[in-house]
C-alpha positions in Angstrom: -40.3 57.5 -3.0 -41.7 53.9 -1.2 -38.7 51.4 -1.0 -39.5 47.8 -0.2 -36.9 45.5 0.2 -36.6 41.7 -0.9 -34.9 39.2 1.0 -34.1 36.0 -1.2 -31.1 34.6 -3.1 -30.2 38.0 -3.9 -30.7 41.3 -1.8 -32.4 44.1 -3.7 -34.6 46.5 -3.8 -38.4 47.9 -5.3 -38.2 51.3 -5.7 -41.8 52.9 -6.7 -42.7 56.6 -7.3 -43.4 59.0 -9.9 -40.6 60.4 -12.0 -38.1 57.5 -10.4 -37.6 56.7 -14.4 -35.9 60.1 -15.3 -33.5 58.9 -12.0 -32.7 55.5 -13.7 -29.0 56.7 -14.3 -29.0 57.5 -10.7 -30.4 54.7 -9.2 -28.7 52.1 -10.7 -25.5 53.3 -10.0 -26.4 52.7 -6.5 -26.0 49.1 -7.2 -22.7 47.2 -8.8 -23.8 46.8 -12.7 -20.7 47.2 -14.6 -19.8 49.2 -17.6 -22.3 48.3 -20.2 -25.6 48.1 -20.2 -27.6 46.4 -22.7 -31.9 47.4 -22.7 -34.8 44.9 -24.1 -37.5 46.2 -24.4 -40.4 46.3 -27.3 -41.5 48.2 -29.9 -44.9 49.6 -28.0 -42.2 50.9 -25.0 -39.5 51.9 -27.4 -40.8 55.1 -29.0 -42.1 56.0 -25.7 -39.4 55.7 -23.0 -36.1 54.2 -24.3 -34.8 57.7 -25.3 -35.4 58.9 -21.6 -33.6 55.8 -20.1 -30.7 55.8 -22.6 -30.2 59.3 -21.7 -30.2 58.7 -18.1 -27.9 56.0 -17.9 -25.1 57.7 -20.4 -25.0 60.6 -18.3 -24.4 58.0 -15.5 -20.8 56.3 -17.2 -22.6 53.7 -18.7 -22.4 52.3 -22.7 -25.7 51.6 -23.7 -26.9 48.9 -25.7 -30.5 48.2 -27.0 -32.4 44.9 -28.4 -36.2 45.7 -29.7 -38.6 42.6 -30.1 -42.3 42.7 -31.1 -44.6 43.3 -27.9 -46.8 40.2 -27.6 -46.5 36.5 -26.1 -44.9 35.5 -29.2 -41.9 37.3 -28.3 -41.1 35.1 -25.3 -39.6 32.8 -27.4 -36.1 30.5 -27.8 -35.4 32.3 -31.3 -35.5 35.4 -29.4 -33.7 33.8 -26.6 -30.9 33.2 -28.6 -30.7 36.4 -30.7 -30.1 38.0 -27.2 -27.2 36.1 -26.0 -25.8 36.3 -28.9 -26.0 40.3 -29.3 -24.3 39.8 -25.8 -21.7 37.8 -26.9 -20.9 39.6 -30.4 -20.8 43.3 -27.8 -18.4 41.4 -25.3 -20.4 41.7 -22.5 -18.8 40.2 -19.6 -20.3 38.9 -15.8 -20.0 42.9 -14.8 -22.0 43.8 -17.1 -25.4 44.4 -16.8 -29.3 43.2 -18.7 -32.6 46.0 -18.2 -35.8 45.1 -18.7 -38.0 47.9 -20.1 -41.0 47.1 -20.3 -44.3 44.7 -19.7 -44.3 40.8 -18.3 -42.8 39.6 -21.7 -40.0 41.6 -21.5 -39.3 41.1 -18.0 -39.4 37.2 -18.1 -37.1 36.9 -21.7 -34.6 39.8 -20.1 -34.6 37.6 -16.7 -33.9 34.2 -18.8 -30.8 35.6 -20.6 -29.5 37.4 -17.7 -29.8 33.6 -16.1 -28.3 32.1 -19.1 -25.8 33.8 -20.5 -22.1 33.5 -18.7 -24.7 31.1 -16.4 -25.8 34.1 -15.3 -25.3 38.4 -15.2 -27.1 40.8 -13.4 -30.7 42.7 -15.0 -32.7 45.0 -13.5 -36.6 45.5 -14.0 -38.0 48.5 -14.8 -42.0 47.8 -15.6 -43.7 50.0 -17.5 -47.5 47.8 -17.0 -49.3 47.4 -14.0 -49.0 43.2 -14.0 -45.1 43.7 -14.3 -45.2 46.4 -11.2 -47.1 44.4 -9.4 -46.2 40.6 -10.1 -43.9 39.5 -12.8 -41.1 42.1 -12.0 -40.5 40.6 -8.7 -39.7 37.5 -7.5 -37.0 36.0 -9.9 -39.3 33.7 -11.9 -37.9 33.7 -15.7 -39.0 31.9 -18.3 -40.0 31.7 -22.1 -42.8 29.7 -23.8 -41.7 26.4 -26.0 -44.4 25.3 -28.7 -45.7 22.5 -25.7 -46.7 25.3 -22.9 -45.9 28.4 -21.8 -43.1 29.2 -19.4 -41.7 26.0 -19.6 -37.6 26.4 -20.7 -37.3 28.6 -17.1 -34.9 29.5 -13.9 -34.7 31.4 -10.9 -32.8 34.7 -11.3 -33.4 37.3 -8.8 -33.3 41.2 -10.1 -30.2 43.5 -8.6 -33.0 46.6 -8.3 -36.6 47.0 -9.4 -37.4 50.7 -10.7 -41.5 51.5 -10.6 -42.8 54.4 -12.0 -45.8 54.7 -11.7 -46.5 57.6 -14.6 -45.7 54.7 -17.1 -48.8 53.4 -16.2 -50.9 56.3 -18.3 -49.6 55.5 -21.4 -51.4 51.8 -21.3 -54.2 51.4 -23.1 -57.4 50.3 -21.2 -57.3 46.8 -21.7 -54.0 46.3 -20.9 -54.2 48.3 -17.4 -56.9 46.0 -16.8 -54.7 42.9 -17.1 -53.0 44.3 -14.2 -55.5 44.6 -12.1 -56.4 40.8 -13.2 -53.4 40.0 -10.4 -54.1 43.0 -8.2 -57.4 41.3 -7.6 -55.8 37.5 -7.3 -53.1 39.2 -4.4 -56.3 40.5 -2.4 -58.7 37.7 -3.1 -55.7 35.1 -1.9 -54.2 37.0 0.7 -55.6 40.7 1.5 -59.4 41.4 2.2 -58.6 45.1 2.9 -56.8 45.5 -0.4 -59.7 43.4 -2.0 -62.2 46.1 0.0 -60.1 48.9 -1.3 -60.5 47.7 -5.0 -63.7 47.0 -4.8 -65.1 50.1 -3.9 -62.8 52.1 -6.2 -60.9 53.6 -3.2 -57.3 54.1 -4.0 -54.5 55.1 -5.4 -52.1 53.3 -7.5 -48.9 54.1 -5.7 -50.6 51.8 -2.8 -52.3 49.0 -4.5 -48.7 48.5 -6.2 -46.6 48.7 -2.8 -49.1 46.5 -0.9 -49.0 43.6 -3.7 -44.8 44.2 -4.1 -45.2 43.4 0.2 -47.5 40.6 -0.3 -45.2 38.6 -3.1 -41.8 39.9 -0.9 -43.0 37.9 2.4 -44.2 34.9 -0.2 -41.3 35.1 -2.2 -39.5 35.3 1.4 -40.2 32.2 2.6 -40.3 29.8 -0.4 -38.3 31.7 -3.3 -37.9 28.5 -5.4 -41.7 27.7 -5.4 -41.9 24.6 -3.7 -44.9 25.1 -1.0 -46.2 28.0 -0.2 -45.4 30.6 -3.4 -47.6 28.3 -5.1 -50.8 30.3 -3.7 -49.7 32.6 -6.6 -50.7 30.2 -8.9 -54.5 31.4 -8.4 -55.7 31.4 -11.6 -52.8 30.6 -13.3 -52.7 27.2 -14.2 -56.6 27.2 -16.4 -55.7 30.9 -17.5 -52.5 29.8 -19.1 -54.5 27.2 -20.7 -56.7 29.2 -22.3 -54.4 31.7 -23.3 -52.6 28.8 -25.2 -56.4 27.9 -26.4 -56.7 31.2 -28.3 -53.5 31.1 -29.4 -52.6 33.9 -27.0 -55.1 36.3 -28.6 -56.7 36.1 -25.3 -54.3 38.4 -22.8 -52.7 37.0 -19.7 -54.6 38.9 -17.5 -58.0 38.2 -19.2 -56.9 35.0 -19.1 -56.2 34.4 -15.2 -59.8 36.1 -14.8 -61.4 33.5 -16.7 -59.1 30.8 -14.6 -59.8 32.1 -11.1 -63.8 31.8 -11.6 -63.7 28.8 -13.1 -61.7 27.4 -10.5 -63.3 29.3 -7.5 -67.0 28.2 -8.9 -65.6 24.5 -9.6 -64.6 24.7 -5.8 -68.0 26.4 -4.8 -69.5 23.3 -6.3 -67.7 20.8 -4.3 -68.0 22.7 -1.1 -65.0 24.1 -0.6 -66.4 28.1 -0.5 -69.5 29.5 -0.2 -71.6 31.6 -3.3 -71.0 35.1 -2.0 -67.2 34.1 -2.4 -68.0 33.2 -6.3 -70.4 36.5 -7.0 -68.0 38.8 -5.2 -65.1 37.7 -7.2 -66.9 37.9 -10.5 -68.3 41.4 -9.5 -65.3 43.2 -9.1 -63.6 41.7 -12.4 -66.3 42.9 -14.5 -65.8 46.1 -12.8 -62.2 46.2 -14.7 -63.6 44.9 -17.6 -62.1 41.9 -17.6 -64.1 38.5 -19.0 -65.6 35.7 -16.5 -66.1 33.4 -19.5 -65.0 31.8 -22.6 -66.0 29.7 -25.7 -63.8 26.8 -25.1 -64.8 23.7 -24.1 -63.7 21.7 -21.1 -62.0 19.5 -23.0 -59.5 21.8 -24.5 -58.7 23.5 -21.5 -58.1 20.6 -19.9 -56.1 18.7 -22.9 -53.7 21.7 -22.9 -53.6 22.0 -18.9 -52.5 18.7 -18.3 -48.9 20.3 -20.2 -48.5 22.5 -17.1 -46.1 22.4 -15.5 -47.5 22.0 -12.1 -48.8 18.9 -13.0 -47.6 15.8 -11.2 -47.6 12.6 -11.7 -50.9 12.0 -10.9 -52.3 14.8 -9.4 -52.4 19.0 -10.4 -52.5 21.5 -7.7 -55.0 24.2 -8.0 -55.8 27.1 -5.6 -59.0 27.9 -3.7 -60.0 31.0 -2.3 -62.0 29.8 1.1 -63.0 33.0 2.0 -61.9 36.6 0.5 -58.6 37.4 1.6 -57.4 33.6 2.6 -57.1 30.2 0.3 -55.6 26.9 0.1 -53.5 24.9 -2.2 -56.0 21.6 -2.8 -54.8 18.4 -5.3 -56.7 17.3 -8.3 -56.4 13.9 -9.5 -55.1 14.5 -13.3 -58.6 12.4 -14.4 -60.9 14.8 -12.7 -59.3 17.4 -14.1 -61.7 17.8 -17.2 -65.3 17.5 -15.0 -63.5 20.1 -12.4 -63.0 22.3 -15.1 -66.6 21.7 -17.2 -68.2 22.4 -13.7 -66.3 25.1 -13.2 -67.7 26.7 -16.9 -71.4 26.2 -15.6 -72.9 28.9 -13.4 
């Protein structure tokens, strides 16, 4: 088992290892989680892993409740937020009790936001079952639900008490959901770690090591900028444009696929501005294609920019975008809002 400790407003461990799901109760007992736990999961994960987690928790003395949502981005809603916190209240959950997110990024974001807002904050545990959640969204304390106006616009920073990552869960993932996770892995390599990028590029890796390295990178960044005021914004590479593409598709394009397209659009546009060289663009496109991720979309610059201008990273006059100058190194650049459409247009063109 690999243990990575995150030092933020809350100090907590990320545990990575095969078979850890079957030790959920024992691992939860290592931190103070009260007597009651409510497991938030979705209709894909429930039949696969809930019974194992429930049995482990009950064996360790917890009273276990559950709440199941429909899988997909549409469930990360204010309606589900209210339903869950009402369910907590009806079952007399106190500040001493705990929520557990068993699932992917949607489940983790929703569960974390419920934990942040119920009784002004209760503890929660992340048990990611997708690669994307394991390498990214389960660590760092960003929690949110979506509004009609945009993605993740209602949220809070709320760190988990524990993250339990069992790579065996990845064996049940559909190919496209696994590919979504590799979009985030590629992001980490592109912005921060050339060796990670090369390892994935060459196909010479084991998944436990990849997860651990991504978590270490995020730990280091979050430790320096927990509340996303500076350095942490490098993790948004491809995300501003990606979130807009998700919304344009009515979330039919998955998060990982949208981020893949967003990274390519941004990198092509910055290449045309002389920020990076063509080798950087080509390597990024090729590695994404290797993992069956898209590098283009049908939406126009006008459609994408109209949605992106509502992104939470927009200021009054400019928007921050991440440029990978060379693989493993990046910087945050400001772009005037009135230039965003033409910037995206240049990135849509080869």
